[in-house]
GUDREN-674467 format. One record per atom (N, C-alpha, C): residue in three letters; x, y, z. Coordinates in pm, whole numbers, plus 32768, in hexadecimal, padded with zeros to 4 digits. Last residue first. Layout:
N
AlaXYZ...
This chain:
306
Unk77117CAC80CAUnk76B97CDA812EUnk76177C7F814EUnk77BB7C198031Unk77D37C0080B8Unk77617C4D80FDUnk776B7C9A7F2FUnk77847BED7F2CUnk77977BDA7FD7Unk77957D887F2BUnk76F67D557F1CUnk770A7CBE7F5DUnk788D7D957F33Unk784E7DC37F9FUnk77C47DA47F9BUnk78E47D257E4BUnk78FE7CE97EBBUnk78B07D1B7F2CUnk784A7DE77DA8Unk783E7D657D99Unk78497CFF7E1EUnk78FC7EC67DD9Unk78887EC27DF7Unk784D7E3D7DF8Unk79FB7E4A7D4CUnk79DF7E6A7DD7Unk79657E6A7E12Unk798D7E557C3EUnk79E87DDF7C8EUnk79C57DE27D19Unk794B7F597BFDUnk78E37ED67C20Unk791A7E5E7C38Unk7A5F7FBC7C3EUnk79E07FEC7C95Unk79A97F8F7CA2Unk7AE67F537B58Unk7B147F3D7BF3Unk7AA17F4E7C51Unk7A777FC27A8DUnk7A797F477AA9Unk7A9C7F267B21Unk7AAF80CF7AC9Unk7A2280A37ACDUnk7A1080217AC9Unk7BD780D47A9BUnk7B9480E27B28Unk7AFC80BF7B3DUnk7BCD80B77990Unk7C12805679F8Unk7BC080607A5BUnk7B5B81A4793BUnk7B1F81167911Unk7B5680B9797FUnk7BEC8266799DUnk7B63826179CEUnk7B3481D279C1Unk7CDE824E7912Unk7CF782157997Unk7C6D822179E6Unk7C8582617818Unk7CBA81C37854Unk7CCD81A778D5Unk7C638362781BUnk7BE9832177F3Unk7C2382A1781DUnk7D5683E9787DUnk7CC883ED78C4Unk7C63838578B2Unk7DC983B8778FUnk7DFE83787804Unk7D9F83867857Unk7D6D845576B4Unk7D7683AC76ADUnk7D80837E7734Unk7D7985637748Unk7CF084F87719Unk7CE48487771EUnk7E8C8569772EUnk7E3D857577ABUnk7DBC853A77B2Unk7F20858F7652Unk7F41850076B0Unk7EC885007717Unk7F18866D75EEUnk7EA8860375B6Unk7EBB857275DDUnk7FBC870E765EUnk7F4A86F9769CUnk7EE3868F7653Unk80E586CB76A1Unk809B86BA7657Unk7FFA86C37670Unk81DF872F7753Unk817787937722Unk8116877976B4Unk824F86247755Unk8213867477E4Unk81BC86C577B7Unk82D2858B76C2Unk8233859976AEUnk820585E17710Unk83D885797687Unk837985E0766BUnk830985E57664Unk843C84B7772DUnk842A847376BEUnk83CA84F9765AUnk84A48541780EUnk8515851D77C2Unk84DC84D67733Unk83AF85687871Unk83EE85DE7858Unk846585B277FFUnk83218478788EUnk82E184BB784DUnk8337856B7816Unk83E5842A7960Unk83CC83EA78EFUnk83808432788EUnk83B984F77A30Unk844184E279F7Unk841D84837991Unk828784C57A85Unk82D1854E7A36Unk8343853179FAUnk82D683A97ACAUnk826E83D27A82Unk828F842F7A1EUnk837283EF7BD1Unk839183AA7B3BUnk836783887AC9Unk82DB848D7C79Unk836184C97C37Unk8388847C7BB0Unk820E83D27C99Unk81C8845D7C4CUnk825284887BE3Unk8290832D7D24Unk826282E47CA3Unk8232836F7C5DUnk831583A47DFDUnk835783507DA4Unk833E833A7D2DUnk824384007E94Unk828584617E38Unk82F384217DDAUnk81DB83327F08Unk818483727E70Unk81CC83E57E40Unk82AE82D47F8CUnk8275827B7F1EUnk822582D37EC4Unk82A583A18033Unk831B83857FF5Unk82FA83317F85Unk81AA839E80BBUnk81B9840C8067Unk824A83F3801DUnk81CF826D8126Unk816E828680BAUnk817383168079Unk829782CE8212Unk82B1826B818FUnk823D82808114Unk81E0836D829AUnk825D83AD824DUnk8272835281C8Unk814D82978303Unk811783248298Unk816F833E8241Unk81FB81F68393Unk81B181DE8318Unk817F824C82BCUnk826B82C28439Unk829382A383DDUnk82768259836EUnk817482ED84DDUnk81B0836B84A1Unk821683378421Unk813C81F0850FUnk80C5822A84E8Unk811982CD848FUnk823D81D885C0Unk820F81768575Unk81A381C5850CUnk820E82BD8675Unk828582B5862DUnk827B826485A8Unk811F8258871EUnk812082D786C7Unk819E82E28649Unk815F81508769Unk80F4815C8736Unk810181E586A9Unk822480E7882FUnk825E811F87B1Unk81F8815A873FUnk8190804088EBUnk81FF80A28913Unk824480F488A5Unk81597F4387FDUnk816C7F83888DUnk81A37FDF88B3Unk814B7F8486A3Unk81A27F45870EUnk817F7F96879AUnk801B7F208604Unk80837FB1862FUnk80C67F4D8686Unk7FDF7E7784D5Unk7FFC7E828581Unk80327EEF8587Unk7F947E1183E5Unk800E7E0383F9Unk803D7E118498Unk7E8E7E4983BFUnk7EA17DCE83AAUnk7F3E7DA283CFUnk7E7E7F6A83E4Unk7E647F138461Unk7E697E67841FUnk7EF37FA9830FUnk7F527FD5835DUnk7F117F6D83D4Unk7E117F718257Unk7E9D7F65822AUnk7F137F3882A2Unk7D6B804082B9Unk7D457FA782B5Unk7DC17F598290Unk7DF2812E8294Unk7DDF80FD8312Unk7DB7806C832AUnk7DDA813D816FUnk7E80812C81B3Unk7E4B80FD8239Unk7CB281758182Unk7D0B812B8134Unk7D8980D78185Unk7CAB826A8225Unk7C5F81D38262Unk7C9A8157820CUnk7D16830F8156Unk7D6A82E981BEUnk7D23827E8206Unk7C6F83258094Unk7CDB82CF8069Unk7D2A82C380F7Unk7BAA83CE8108Unk7B8583418103Unk7C0F82F980E4Unk7C5B84CB810AUnk7C1084A8817DUnk7BF784038180Unk7C7C84E17FFBUnk7CF884B5802FUnk7CB3849780B8Unk7B78854F7FB0Unk7BA6849B7F79Unk7C1684937FB6Unk7BAA8652800AUnk7B468609802BUnk7B598551802FUnk7C9986AC7F9DUnk7C7E86948001Unk7C0C86448036Unk7C67866F7E88Unk7CEB86527EA5Unk7CEE86407F57Unk7B9986FE7E5DUnk7BA286697E29Unk7C03864B7E71Unk7BD0880C7E8CUnk7B7B87CF7EE9Unk7B9C87357EC7Unk7CA888097DBCUnk7CDA882F7E4BUnk7C4887E87E90Unk7C3287EB7CE3Unk7C7F878F7CF5Unk7CB287C47D90Unk7B6088D77CEAUnk7B3388407CF3Unk7BA4880D7D00Unk7B6C89E77CD9Unk7B9089827D52Unk7B7189217D48Unk7C608A2D7BBAUnk7BC38A197BFEUnk7C0089C77C80Unk7D188A587B01Unk7D378AA07BAFUnk7CBD8A747BE4Unk7D5C89437A20Unk7D6F89F27A42Unk7D678A047AE2Unk7D19889B791EUnk7D6B88A87975Unk7D68893C79A6Unk7BA3887F78E2Unk7C2888867887Unk7C8D88AC7922Unk7AF4876278C8Unk7B0787ED7919Unk7B86880478E2Unk7A918662789BUnk7A3186C9788AUnk7A4F87597887Unk7B7285C778E0Unk7B4485AA7855Unk7AD786267837Unk7B8B85EE79E2Unk7C31860F7981Unk7BD0860578DDUnk7AA6857A7A3DUnk7AD086197A44Unk7B3C864579FFUnk7AD384767A30Unk7A5084BD79DFUnk7A7D855E79FBUnk7B9A844A7AD6Unk7BB484317A46Unk7B4D848979E2Unk7B33849D7BD6Unk7B9A84D57BADUnk7BCC84CD7AEEUnk7A9083C77BD0Unk7A4484287BD3Unk7AD7848A7B9FUnk7B2182DC7BD1Unk7AA882EA7B48Unk7AA083827B7AUnk7B8D82EE7CC0Unk7BF982E37C5AUnk7B7B83257BDDUnk7AA982A97D78Unk7B10832A7D6EUnk7B5183577CF9Unk7A7781BB7D58Unk7A1682097D13Unk7A73829A7D12Unk7B47812E7DD6Unk7B6981287D50Unk7B06818D7D18Unk7AE681AF7EC5Unk7B7581CF7EC2Unk7B6F81CA7E14Unk7A0481077EFAUnk79EE81B57EE3Unk7A4E81E47EB5Unk7A5D80137F23Unk79E480297EABUnk79F980D47EA1Unk7ADC802E8022Unk7B4D7FFE7FABUnk7AE880307F04Unk79F9806480CDUnk7A7180D5809AUnk7ABF80B68022Unk79707F8280B9Unk793A7FFA8080Unk79AB80648048Unk7A427EBA8127Unk7A147EB780AFUnk79BD7F2A806DUnk7A817F408233Unk7AF27F3F81CFUnk7AA77F3B8150Unk79A9801B82FEUnk79C87F9D82D7Unk7A087FA0824BUnk7A5A810483CFUnk7A0880F1836FUnk7A21804C832CUnk7AC381B784E4Unk7ABF816384BBUnk7A46814C844BUnk7B7D827985C6Unk7B05828A8562Unk7B3181FB851AUnk7C3A826A868CUnk7BBF82F186A7Unk7B6B82D48643Unk7CEC81BF8686Unk7C74818586AEUnk7C1381F986D6Unk7DF582018633Unk7DCB820486B5Unk7D4B81EE86D4Unk7D9981CA84FFUnk7E068168854FUnk7DF5816E85DBUnk7CBF829284EDUnk7CB981F684CEUnk7D2681998500Unk7D6383928507Unk7D02836B8546Unk7CD882D88553Unk7E4383578435Unk7E5F837A84C8Unk7DDC8346851FUnk7DB9835E834BUnk7E0482FD838AUnk7E2A82F98413Unk7D288449834DUnk7CE983C98376Unk7D2D834E838CUnk7E01850C832DUnk7DA7852C83A7Unk7D73848983B3Unk7E9484998245Unk7EDC848B82C8Unk7E6B848F833AUnk7DE584D0817DUnk7DE6843881AAUnk7E4184258218Unk7DE985FB8177Unk7D4E859C8198Unk7D74853781C1Unk7EEC8628816AUnk7EBB866781CAUnk7E2886118201Unk7EF485CB8061Unk7F5C858580C3Unk7F1585C78156Unk7E5F865F7FB9Unk7E5685D57FC1Unk7E9985A28032Unk7EDA87717FFCUnk7E6587468004Unk7E6286B58011Unk7FE7872D7F58Unk7FD887428001Unk7F3787268017Unk7F7487107E5EUnk7FA8869E7EA5Unk7FB186B37F1AUnk7F23881F7E2BUnk7ED0879C7E15Unk7EE287177E81Unk801C88967E45Unk7FA688AD7E8AUnk7F3488587E9AUnk80A2883B7D6AUnk80E588337DF0Unk806588477E27Unk800A88697C94Unk801188047CAEUnk803D87FC7D3DUnk803289857CADUnk7FBE895D7CBEUnk7FA588CD7CB6Unk814C89A87C5CUnk8117899C7CCDUnk808A89947D0EUnk8124893F7B49Unk816B88FB7BC4Unk814F890B7C38Unk8009896E7AAFUnk806289A47AE3Unk80BC895C7B3BUnk7F2188AE7A94Unk7F8188CD7A12Unk8004891A7A35Unk7E3587AB7AD7Unk7E8E88127AF1Unk7EEB88447A6CUnk7DB486A47AA4Unk7D6187317AA7Unk7DB387C27AC6Unk7E7B86027AA9Unk7E4B86267A19Unk7DE7869D7A21Unk7EAB85E87BC5Unk7F0B862B7B71Unk7ED086537AE1Unk7DE785437BE1Unk7DC785A87C0AUnk7E4486227BD5Unk7E4484317B6CUnk7DCF848A7B4FUnk7DBD851A7B78Unk7F15840F7C3FUnk7F28843B7BAEUnk7EC784717B4BUnk7E7A83D47D1EUnk7EDA84417D0CUnk7F0684747C7FUnk7DDD82F27CB6Unk7DA983697CD7Unk7DF083E77CCCUnk7EBC823C7C8BUnk7E64827A7C18Unk7E1A82F07C50Unk7F0F82347D97Unk7F62825F7D2BUnk7F2482807CBEUnk7E3F81937DF9Unk7E59820B7E55Unk7EA4824F7DD7Unk7E1A80B97D40Unk7DD4810D7D4DUnk7DDF81877D93Unk7F3080397D72Unk7F4080837D10Unk7E8B80C97CDAUnk7FE27FEF7E70Unk7F52803E7E6DUnk7F4080797DFEUnk80EB7FB97E6BUnk80A77F687E34Unk80077F937E4DUnk815980A37EB4Unk818380947E4AUnk8128801F7E0AUnk80DA80B27FADUnk80CC811C7F60Unk80D380FA7EDBUnk817D7FFF804FUnk80D37FEF8054Unk80BE80457FB8Unk82948038803DUnk826B7FCC7FEFUnk81B87FCA7FF4Unk829A812480ECUnk82A681418062Unk828980C68009Unk8231809A81DCUnk81BF81078196Unk82008104810EUnk82EF7FFA81F9Unk826E7FBE81E3Unk820E802D81BDUnk83CD80A88230Unk83BC805381C2Unk835B8012819AUnk83608130832DUnk8375818A82BAUnk836E81208236Unk8368805383C0Unk82D8806B8396Unk830280D28329Unk84A0802283E7Unk842F7FBA83A7Unk83AF7FEE837EUnk8502810F842BUnk851780F383C0Unk84B88079838CUnk845E81338538Unk846681B784D0Unk848381738418Unk848D805F85C7Unk84018080859EUnk83F980CF8527Unk85C080AF85D1Unk858980278588Unk84ED8024854DUnk85B981668687Unk85F1817185FBUnk85BA811285A1Unk851F80F38766Unk850681578737Unk8524817286A1Unk85627FAB8739Unk85818011878BUnk85248082871BUnk848A7E7787A0Unk84CC7EE58728Unk84F37F4F878DUnk84F77D33883AUnk84CA7DD38825Unk84EE7E2687E5Unk85387C588719Unk85727C5B879AUnk84FA7D0E87A4Unk85017B848642Unk84BF7BD08666Unk84C77C1386FFUnk85ED7B27854CUnk85D17B0485DAUnk855C7B7B85D8Unk86117AEC8410Unk85E07B488445Unk85AF7B1584C8Unk86D77AEA82DFUnk86BF7A90835FUnk86967AFD83B7Unk86967AF08169Unk869B7B2A81EFUnk86807ACD8277Unk864B7AA58080Unk86CC7A9580C8Unk870B7A9F8137Unk855C7BA08058Unk85AA7B1A801EUnk86167B21804CUnk85177C2E817CUnk853D7C4A810AUnk85617BCE80C5Unk84307C828262Unk84847C258243Unk84B27C1581BAUnk83F17D818343Unk83FB7D5982C4Unk845E7CF582A7Unk833D7D68848AUnk83CA7D748432Unk83A87D4D83A4Unk82897DEA858FUnk82957DA3851EUnk82F97DCC84C9Unk81F77D8A86DCUnk82627DB98683Unk82567D8385DEUnk81417D7387AAUnk81117D92870EUnk81917DCE86D1Unk81FC7C958872Unk818B7D138861Unk817A7D0587C5Unk82867B8F888AUnk822A7BCC88DFUnk81EB7C5288DEUnk82D07B50879DUnk82827AD487E4Unk82437B1A885DUnk82857C018640Unk82CE7BB886D0Unk82847B978737Unk825D7BCF851CUnk82017C178570Unk82467BCB85FBUnk82B57BEF83DAUnk82D37BB2844CUnk82BF7C0484B9Unk826B7BEC8264Unk82837C4E82EAUnk82747BCF8361Unk82847C128127Unk82917BC9818DUnk82A97C1B8213Unk823F7C447FD1Unk82427C868053Unk82447C3180DEUnk82C07BE57EC1Unk82627BBF7F01Unk82977C1E7F7EUnk83B27BF17E10Unk83347C4F7DDDUnk82E97C2B7E69Unk840E7AA37E11Unk843A7B2B7E06Unk839F7B817DE0Unk83FC798F7EB8Unk837F7A027EBAUnk83AD7A7E7E93Unk852479247F82Unk84C679467EF5Unk847479AB7F00Unk8525790D80D6Unk855F78DD8059Unk84FA78EE7FDBUnk856F79728220Unk851979A28188Unk857979718124Unk856D79018359Unk85A5794782C8Unk853B7936826AUnk8543797B84B5Unk851D79658428Unk856E797B83B6Unk85A6791E85EFUnk85CE796D8576Unk85A1792E84E8Unk850D79188725Unk853878FF86A2Unk856179458637Unk85DE79828820Unk856C799987EAUnk8594795D875DUnk866D78EF8977Unk866B790688E2Unk85EA792288ADUnk865A78BE8A67Unk868379318A4DUnk8672796189D3Unk869E77638A54Unk866677AC8AACUnk86A0784D8A76Unk865276E78900Unk869E770C8970Unk868D775989D2Unk84FB76B6886CUnk858776FD8876Unk85D476CA88DDUnk8429763D8789Unk845C761F8801Unk84E8767D87F3Unk82EC76598700Unk835F767586DDUnk83B67679877BUnk81E775F3861BUnk821E75FA86A9Unk82A876248690Unk811376B08518Unk819B765A854BUnk81CA767285EAUnk7FFA76DA846EUnk804576C384FEUnk80A9768384F9Unk7F657651838DUnk7FD87702837FUnk7FFF77388413Unk7FB9753783A5Unk7F66758C8347Unk7FD376108339Unk807574F5848DUnk7FF474B88486Unk7FC775428423Unk819B7477851FUnk815874D284A4Unk80C774708484Unk82AA74768644Unk8220743185DBUnk81E1749B859CUnk83A074D68654Unk837374578691Unk82D374278656Unk849C757285B4Unk8428754D85C5Unk840074C985F2Unk859575FF869BUnk856775B78641Unk84F075A18658Unk86AB76FC86E2Unk862D76DE86F1Unk85F976688688Unk8791774E86B4Unk878676B486EDUnk870376C18700Unk875B771B8522Unk877E770685C1Unk879B776985F7Unk861D77B0849CUnk86C177AB84A6Unk86EC77638529Unk8512776183D8Unk853E7783845DUnk85DB775F847BUnk848977E582B7Unk84C2776B82FDUnk84EC77AC837EUnk839D780581CAUnk83D87853822EUnk83F977D18293Unk83A178278059Unk83A477EF80CBUnk83E778468147Unk830078617F27Unk833778A47FA5Unk83417845801FUnk82D078017E44Unk834377D67E48Unk838178137ED4Unk81CD78327DFAUnk81D077D77E13Unk826377AA7E64Unk811E79687E90Unk81A479557E2AUnk81A678B97E6BUnk7FCE79DB7E58Unk804279967EA4Unk80A979697E39Unk7F7F7B4B7E5DUnk7F897AC17E26Unk7FEE7A807E61Unk7FA47AFD7FA6Unk7F657B077F41Unk7F837B737ED0Unk80667A4C809AUnk80487AB98045Unk7FE77AB37FBEUnk800179728178Unk804979928121Unk802879FE80CEUnk8036797D82CCUnk7FC6798B8277Unk801479A281E4Unk809F78A483D0Unk80B478C88361Unk803278D78310Unk811178848538Unk8073787E84E3Unk809678BF845CUnk819B77DE8606Unk819C784585A3Unk812E782B8552Unk81F377F48781Unk815D77DA86FDUnk817C78208685Unk82DD77AA8851Unk82A877D78805Unk824A77BB877EUnk839A77618972Unk833477188904Unk82E7778288D7Unk840977B28A31Unk846D776189C1Unk8404772C8967Unk830F77808B03Unk838D779D8B1CUnk83F277668A9BUnk820678068A42Unk821F77988AB7Unk82C577BF8ABAUnk81BB7860894AUnk8147781E89B4Unk819077E38A29Unk81D2797F8895Unk8238792E8912Unk81B5790A895BUnk81A579968744Unk815C79B287CDUnk81BC794A884BUnk81D47A378624Unk81E979CF8690Unk81BA79F086FBUnk81547A4E84CBUnk81567A6B854AUnk816A79F485AFUnk818D7A8783A2Unk81A47A2F83E9Unk81CD7A5D847AUnk80EF7AEB8289Unk81017B0982D4Unk810B7A8F8341Unk80F97B81813DUnk80E57B17818EUnk810F7B298227Unk80147C7080F4Unk80987C5580F5Unk80837BDF813FUnk7F417CAA7FBFUnk7F407C828051Unk7FEE7C428073Unk7E737D197EC2Unk7F057D227EFBUnk7F2E7D1A7F8EUnk7D8A7C9F7DFAUnk7DAC7CCC7E59Unk7E4A7C9D7E84Unk7D757D0D7C98Unk7D917CBB7D11Unk7DBE7CDE7DA4Unk7D2E7DE57C32Unk7CC77DA97C54Unk7CDE7D1E7CAAUnk7E0F7E807BD7Unk7DAA7EB57C39Unk7D697E487C64Unk7E797DE17B0CUnk7EAD7DC27B6BUnk7E7D7E087BDCUnk7DC87E3B7A4EUnk7D9C7DAE7A56Unk7E0A7DB07AD9Unk7E4C7F3479EBUnk7DCF7F397A16Unk7DC17EAA7A6AUnk7F487F3E7944Unk7F417F4479E9Unk7EC57F1B7A31Unk7F067F43783AUnk7F517EB67871Unk7F487EB77904Unk7E9680567838Unk7E497FD77837Unk7E6B7F2F7866Unk7F6580D07855Unk7F2580E978BAUnk7EDB807A78B5Unk80028092775EUnk803D806077CDUnk7FF480827861Unk7F2C80F87695Unk7F62807576ACUnk7FA98026773AUnk7F2A81E876EEUnk7EC881C176F3Unk7EEE81177712Unk803D82257662Unk8020824E76F4Unk7F8E81F47744Unk802581E77578Unk808E819475B4Unk808B81997654Unk7F77829A7531Unk7F48821B7523Unk7F9681D4757DUnk7FFB83AD7547Unk7F8E837E757BUnk7F5D82E9758FUnk80E4836A7462Unk80DD836A7513Unk807683537562Unk802883637391Unk807482FD73B8Unk80AA82FD7452Unk7FD4847B73B3Unk7F5B84077386Unk7FB0838273C3Unk80C984F97383Unk807E851673F8Unk802284987416Unk8105848E7275Unk8149846D72F6Unk811484937363
C-alpha cells in the first residue's frame, strides 16, 4: 500500500509538471483618456489564450473605431467606459484605469468601470491578485512543498515558511519600489533551479533540525521575491496607494501559499499518508525531474535572447 501511495503521488505530481512550462500571463485591458469623452483601450490577451474570452463596452459609451489590439471609445461628458467580460473561465483579466496605474480584477460575468480606487478597494483588489498569482505560480509552490520535505516537526515547518516569507517580502518590496532590479529571464531560470536544489536535498538528506532548510528558505526566498516583483510590475502600483497595494499583494501571496500548504497537509492527513516516510523520496524525485526540465527550458530562453 505504501508503494501504491507513493506511485499515485508521483503520478499526480508528474501530471502537474508540464503546466510549469507554460507562461501564465494575465490579460490586461488598459484604458487611456486621450481627450474629452475619448478613450483608447488596448487589449493584451492572457497566456495561455482563451478563444471564448471577450471584452465589450457597456452603454452609454460606444466603440468608435477598432484596429487590432486598439479600440477607440467615445463617452458622454463625465462618463468613464465600463468594460464587460464574457467567457474565458480560468483566465485572469485585469483592467487598468484611465487616469492612474490603478488595476481592477475582472471576473467572468463582471462589469467593471475604472474609477479612482479607494484605500479599501486597493487592499481588496491587490490582495486578491496576490492570492491568484501564487496559485498560478507552480514553481514557487513547488519550492515551498520541496522545503517541507526537508523538515519533520510542525514547528520546524513554520520556521522554514517564515524564513521564506521574510526573504521574498524583502526583495519584493525593494524591487517593486525601484530600489533593486534584476533581469526577469535569469531570475525565472534560477527560481526553477532552486526547486532542483531542494529536491536534491530531500533525496540525499534525512529530514531533521539542520540549518539547510532555513538557509535555503531565506536565501532562495530573496530570489523568489524578484519573481513576485516581476508579476507585480506587469500590473502596476496605483499612484498614491503604492505601499498599501504592495502590502496587500504580499499578504495575498502568503494567504495563497498557506492555502495550498494547508490543503496538501489536510489531504495527506485524511488519506493516512501524512506520516508515510516512503512518499518522501518518490515525491522529491518527481519534483526534481520536473524542475530540471523547467530549468533547461528557462536557460534556453535566456540564451536565446542574449
